[in-house]
LUMFITI-519537 format. One record per atom (N, C-alpha, C, O): residue number from 1; residue in three letters; x, y, z; atom name. Coordinates in steps of 0.05 Angstrom, whole numbers, always signed. Each point is the difference from the previous one (the first is absolute). Example, Ala and Ser with C-alpha at 12.3 -4.5 7.8 and 13.67 -1.06 7.14 Angstrom:
BEGIN
 pos code      u      v      w site
   1  ala   +264   -114   +156    N
   1  ala    -18    +24     +0   CA
   1  ala    +18    +24     +0    C
   1  ala    +21     +0    +13    O
   2  ser    -28    +21    -27    N
   2  ser    +16    +24     +1   CA
   2  ser    -15    +22    +14    C
   2  ser    +10    +22     +4    O
***
This chain:
BEGIN
 pos code      u      v      w site
   1  met  +2236  +1716  +1860    N
   1  met     +3     +5    +28   CA
   1  met    +19    -22    +11    C
   1  met     -3    -24     -8    O
   2  pro    +22    +31    +26    N
   2  pro    +18    -21    +10   CA
   2  pro    -15    -21    +17    C
   2  pro    -22     +5    +10    O
   3  glu    +34    -28     -8    N
   3  glu    -11    -21    +16   CA
   3  glu     +1     +6    +30    C
   3  glu    +18    +14     +9    O
   4  ile    -38    -24     +5    N
   4  ile     +0     +4    +29   CA
   4  ile    +19    -21    +12    C
   4  ile     -2    -24     -7    O
   5  pro    +21    +33    +24    N
   5  pro    +19    -19    +11   CA
   5  pro    -13    -19    +19    C
   5  pro    -22     +5    +11    O
   6  ser    +35    -28     -6    N
   6  ser    -10    -19    +20   CA
   6  ser     +1    +13    +28    C
   6  ser    +15    +19     +4    O
   7  pro    -31    -30    +14    N
   7  pro     +1    +11    +28   CA
   7  pro    +28     -1    +12    C
   7  pro     +7    +18    +15    O
   8  glu     +8    -39    -21    N
   8  glu    +27     -2    +10   CA
   8  glu    +18    +22    -11    C
   8  glu    +16    +13    +14    O
   9  ala    -18     -8    -41    N
   9  ala    +16    +21    -13   CA
   9  ala     -8    +27    +11    C
   9  ala    +17    +18     +3    O
  10  leu    -43    -14     +1    N
  10  leu    -10    +26    +10   CA
  10  leu    +11     +5    +28    C
  10  leu     +8    +22     +7    O
  11  ala     -8    -43    +10    N
  11  ala    +10     +3    +27   CA
  11  ala    +30     +5     +0    C
  11  ala     +9    +17    +16    O
  12  ala     +6    -30    -34    N
  12  ala    +28     +5     -2   CA
  12  ala     +6    +29     -9    C
  12  ala    +18    +13    +10    O
  13  glu    -34     -3    -29    N
  13  glu     +3    +27    -10   CA
  13  glu     -6    +20    +23    C
  13  glu    +14    +19     +3    O
  14  phe    -35    -24    +12    N
  14  phe     -8    +17    +22   CA
  14  phe    +22     +1    +21    C
  14  phe     +8    +21    +10    O
  15  asp     +3    -45     -3    N
  15  asp    +21     -1    +20   CA
  15  asp    +25    +15     -9    C
  15  asp    +13    +14    +15    O
  16  cys     -6    -17    -41    N
  16  cys    +23    +14    -11   CA
  16  cys     -4    +30     +1    C
  16  cys    +18    +15     +7    O
  17  leu    -42     -5    -15    N
  17  leu     -5    +28     +1   CA
  17  leu     +0    +12    +28    C
  17  leu    +10    +22     +5    O
  18  met    -21    -37    +14    N
  18  met     +0     +9    +28   CA
  18  met    +29     +1    +11    C
  18  met     +7    +19    +14    O
  19  ala     +9    -39    -21    N
  19  ala    +28     +0     +9   CA
  19  ala    +15    +23    -12    C
  19  ala    +16    +13    +13    O
  20  arg    -20     -8    -39    N
  20  arg    +13    +21    -14   CA
  20  arg     -7    +28    +12    C
  20  arg    +17    +18     +1    O
  21  ala    -42    -15     +8    N
  21  ala     -9    +25    +12   CA
  21  ala     +7     +2    +29    C
  21  ala     -4    +21    +13    O
  22  gly    +14    -43     -1    N
  22  gly     +7     +0    +28   CA
  22  gly    -24     -2    +18    C
  22  gly     +1     +9    +23    O
  23  ile    -22    -20    -33    N
  23  ile    -25     -3    +16   CA
  23  ile     -2    -28    +11    C
  23  ile     +3    -20    -15    O
  24  thr     -9    +18    +41    N
  24  thr     -4    -26    +12   CA
  24  thr    -30     -3     +6    C
  24  thr    -11    +15    +16    O
  25  val     -2    -34    -29    N
  25  val    -28     -4     +3   CA
  25  val     -3    -21    +23    C
  25  val    +10    -22     -2    O
  26  pro    -25    +29    +23    N
  26  pro     -4    -19    +21   CA
  26  pro    -14    -26    -10    C
  26  pro    -17     +2    -18    O
  27  pro    +24    -25    +28    N
  27  pro    -12    -25    -10   CA
  27  pro    -30     -1     +1    C
  27  pro    -13    -11    -18    O
  28  gln     +1    +23    +39    N
  28  gln    -29     +0     +2   CA
  28  gln    -14    +18    -21    C
  28  gln    -24     -2     -4    O
  29  arg    +39    +20     -9    N
  29  arg    -11    +18    -20   CA
  29  arg     +9     -7    -28    C
  29  arg     -9    +12    -19    O
  30  arg    +26    -32    +16    N
  30  arg    +10     -7    -27   CA
  30  arg    -21     -8    -19    C
  30  arg     +0     +9    -23    O
  31  asn    -18    -26    +31    N
  31  asn    -21    -10    -19   CA
  31  asn    -17    +23    -10    C
  31  asn     -7     +1    -23    O
  32  ala     -1    +18    +41    N
  32  ala    -16    +23     -8   CA
  32  ala    +16    +18    -19    C
  32  ala    -11     +9    -20    O
  33  ala    +36     -4    +27    N
  33  ala    +17    +17    -17   CA
  33  ala     +5    -13    -27    C
  33  ala     -1    +14    -21    O
  34  leu     +5    -40    +20    N
  34  leu     +4    -14    -25   CA
  34  leu    -25     +0    -17    C
  34  leu     +2     +3    -25    O
  35  ser    -25     -6    +37    N
  35  ser    -25     +2    -14   CA
  35  ser     -4    +28    -12    C
  35  ser     -9     +3    -23    O
  36  ala    +15    +17    +38    N
  36  ala     -3    +28     -9   CA
  36  ala    +20     +5    -23    C
  36  ala     -7    +13    -20    O
  37  tyr    +31    -24    +22    N
  37  tyr    +20     +3    -21   CA
  37  tyr     -9    -14    -26    C
  37  tyr     +3    +11    -22    O
  38  ala    -14    -34    +25    N
  38  ala    -10    -15    -24   CA
  38  ala    -23    +16    -14    C
  38  ala     -1     +2    -24    O
  39  asp    -16    +10    +40    N
  39  asp    -22    +16    -11   CA
  39  asp    +11    +25    -14    C
  39  asp     -8     +7    -22    O
  40  leu    +27     +6    +35    N
  40  leu    +12    +24    -11   CA
  40  leu    +14     -6    -26    C
  40  leu     -2    +14    -20    O
  41  arg    +17    -36    +19    N
  41  arg    +14     -8    -24   CA
  41  arg    -19     -6    -23    C
  41  arg     +5     +7    -23    O
  42  gly    -28    -19    +30    N
  42  gly    -20     -6    -20   CA
  42  gly    -12    +26    -11    C
  42  gly     -5     +2    -24    O
  43  gln     +0    +17    +41    N
  43  gln    -11    +26     -9   CA
  43  gln    +20    +15    -18    C
  43  gln     -8    +12    -20    O
  44  ile    +33    -13    +28    N
  44  ile    +21    +13    -16   CA
  44  ile     +1    -12    -28    C
  44  ile     +2    +14    -20    O
  45  glu     -2    -41    +19    N
  45  glu     +0    -13    -26   CA
  45  glu    -24     +7    -17    C
  45  glu     +2     +4    -24    O
  46  leu    -25     -2    +37    N
  46  leu    -24     +7    -15   CA
  46  leu     +2    +28    -12    C
  46  leu     -6     +5    -23    O
  47  leu    +16    +14    +39    N
  47  leu     +2    +27     -9   CA
  47  leu    +22     +4    -21    C
  47  leu     -4    +14    -20    O
  48  his    +27    -28    +23    N
  48  his    +21     +3    -19   CA
  48  his     -7    -13    -27    C
  48  his     +9     +9    -21    O
  49  gly    -25    -30    +21    N
  49  gly     -7    -13    -24   CA
  49  gly    -23    +12    -15    C
  49  gly     -6     -6    -23    O
  50  arg     -8    +24    +37    N
  50  arg    -25    +11    -11   CA
  50  arg     +4    +25    -17    C
  50  arg    -12     +2    -22    O
  51  tyr    +28    +16    +31    N
  51  tyr     +3    +26    -14   CA
  51  tyr    +29     +7     -3    C
  51  tyr    +17     -7    +16    O
  52  gly    -11    +20    -38    N
  52  gly    +27    +11     -4   CA
  52  gly     +1    +29     +9    C
  52  gly    -21    +11     +8    O
  53  tyr    +44     +1    -10    N
  53  tyr     +3    +27     +9   CA
  53  tyr    -16    +19    -18    C
  53  tyr     -7    +23     +8    O
  54  gln     +0    -32    -32    N
  54  gln    -16    +17    -19   CA
  54  gln    -28     +5    +11    C
  54  gln    -13    +19     -8    O
  55  ala     +3    -37    +25    N
  55  ala    -27     +3    +10   CA
  55  ala     -2    +19    +24    C
  55  ala    -22     +6    +10    O
  56  glu    +45     +4     -1    N
  56  glu     +0    +19    +23   CA
  56  glu    -13    +27     -9    C
  56  glu     +5     +8    -23    O
  57  pro    -21     +4    +40    N
  57  pro    -11    +26     -8   CA
  57  pro    +21    +21     -1    C
  57  pro    +19     +1    +15    O
  58  ser    -23    +18    -34    N
  58  ser    +20    +21     -3   CA
  58  ser     -7    +23    +19    C
  58  ser    +17    +18     +5    O
  59  asn    -41    -17     +6    N
  59  asn     -8    +22    +17   CA
  59  asn     -9    -12    +27    C
  59  asn    -10    -22     +2    O
  60  val    +13    +38    +19    N
  60  val    -10     -7    +26   CA
  60  val    -19    +23     +9    C
  60  val     +8    +23     -1    O
  61  phe    -32    -30     +9    N
  61  phe    -19    +20     +8   CA
  61  phe     -3     +0    +30    C
  61  phe     +0    -22    +13    O
  62  arg     -3    +45     -1    N
  62  arg     -5     +2    +28   CA
  62  arg    -24    +18     +4    C
  62  arg     +0    +23    -10    O
  63  leu    -19    -32    +25    N
  63  leu    -24    +16     +6   CA
  63  leu     +2    +10    +29    C
  63  leu     +6    -15    +18    O
  64  ser    -12    +40    -15    N
  64  ser     +0    +11    +27   CA
  64  ser    -27     -5    +13    C
  64  ser    -21     -1    -14    O
  65  pro    +20     -3    +40    N
  65  pro    -26     -4    +14   CA
  65  pro    -18    +25     -4    C
  65  pro    +10    +22     -3    O
  66  val    -36    -26     +4    N
  66  val    -19    +21     -2   CA
  66  val     +5    +20    +22    C
  66  val     +2     -7    +23    O
  67  gly     -1    +33    -30    N
  67  gly     +4    +21    +20   CA
  67  gly    +29     +7     +5    C
  67  gly     +6    +19    +14    O
  68  ala    +13    -35    -25    N
  68  ala    +28     +6     +4   CA
  68  ala     +9    +22    -19    C
  68  ala    -11     +3    -22    O
  69  lys    +29    +13    +30    N
  69  lys    +10    +22    -17   CA
  69  lys    +27     -6    -10    C
  69  lys    +11    +16    -15    O
***
């Protein structure tokens, strides 16, 4: 699993991605957005390191609600 970047590197990455997307994060919301980004990045790393594409199910099942036709 890749190393977790330092808080400074994570903030720089966040700022770069927001600038690239053309998003301006208000200063009063930056800390909350940065915290959410750090959590999201951690979840993505966890999922990418855990399973390969071979673990994906080959079938998808859908159940209709009781009484539906």
